[in-house]
N, C-alpha and C positions, 0 to 999 in steps of 0.2 A: 519664776517664768520661764523655764527654759526650753519648753518648746514655741515660743512665738519670738523668738530674738529671729531677725532676718538678716542675713549678710549683707554687708555692705554693696558688696559685687551685683548681688539679683537687685537690690533697689538700683541702683546705676544705670545697670541694663533695661529693667522694665521702663525705668524711668526714660529712658531714652525713644524706647518705642510709644510710649504713652504723649510725648510732645511730638512725636512724628502723628502720631495718631490723630493728635487735636489739631495741630498743623493741616492736615491733608484733609481732615475733616472741613474747616472751615475754609481753604482753599475749592474743595469740592461744591461748597454753598454758595460761594462766589461765583463760579463758572454755572451752577446753576441758576443763577438770579440772573445773571447775562445772559443765558439763552431761554430764561423765561420772558424779559424784557424784549428779545428779538421776535420770540413767536407770539406776543400781544402787538407789536406792531406790524408785524406779519397779519394777524388776523384783524387788525383796524382797517390795513387797506384792502383786504381781501372785504370786509364789509361793506369799504366805499365805493368800493367797484361793484358789487354787487347789489348796491342801492341806484348806481348810475346804471346797469344793465336792465335792471327793474322798471325803473324809469322811460328808458328806453324803449323796452318792447311793449311797454304801456303806450306810451306815443303812436309805434308803430300799428298796435293792433287797433288802437283809436283812427288811423288814418285808413287804415285798410278796410274798419266797418264804413268810414263814410265812401270811402271808393265804392265799397262793393252796393252799399245801397246806391247813389249815383248811375251806378252800372244797370241797376234793378229801372232805375226811373228813364234811365236814354232806353233800355229795353223795351221798357210799354211803350215808349214816344216812338220808337221804331214800328214795334208792330202797328201802332194805329194808323202811322204812315203808308204801311204798308198795306191794310187794309182799307184806304184810300185812296191808294194808286190803283188797286184791284177793283175797287167798283168805279175809279174815272174809265179806266181801259174798259170796262165793262159798258158802261154808256156808249163811250166812240165806236167800241163794237156794233151794238144796236143801231148808232144812229147809221153809222155805215154800212151798214147791212140793210137799213132803209133805204137809201140813200142809192145802193145799188139794184136793189129791186124797184126803185121807181123808176129807171132807164129804161 
């Protein structure tokens, strides 16, 4: 087994790098887990904030729709009042004209 002998120095030098590699691997995984946890908390906060915004927008949209319908009804009533005033003015003018002509 002449070609398979590994010098002790090589084992020691490679062993140190292997230990450092394993340590770095686990340290990196620990940091990644910490970053992932922070990211998940951030995503949950963002989702909660988005849900609140959606509810607020729906409420605002409903309020605006109600206001729009109310303004439409008010506009119709104002048009009706305007028509009645115009009719009333015409009646007054016709009566005044008759009264002035009768003198």
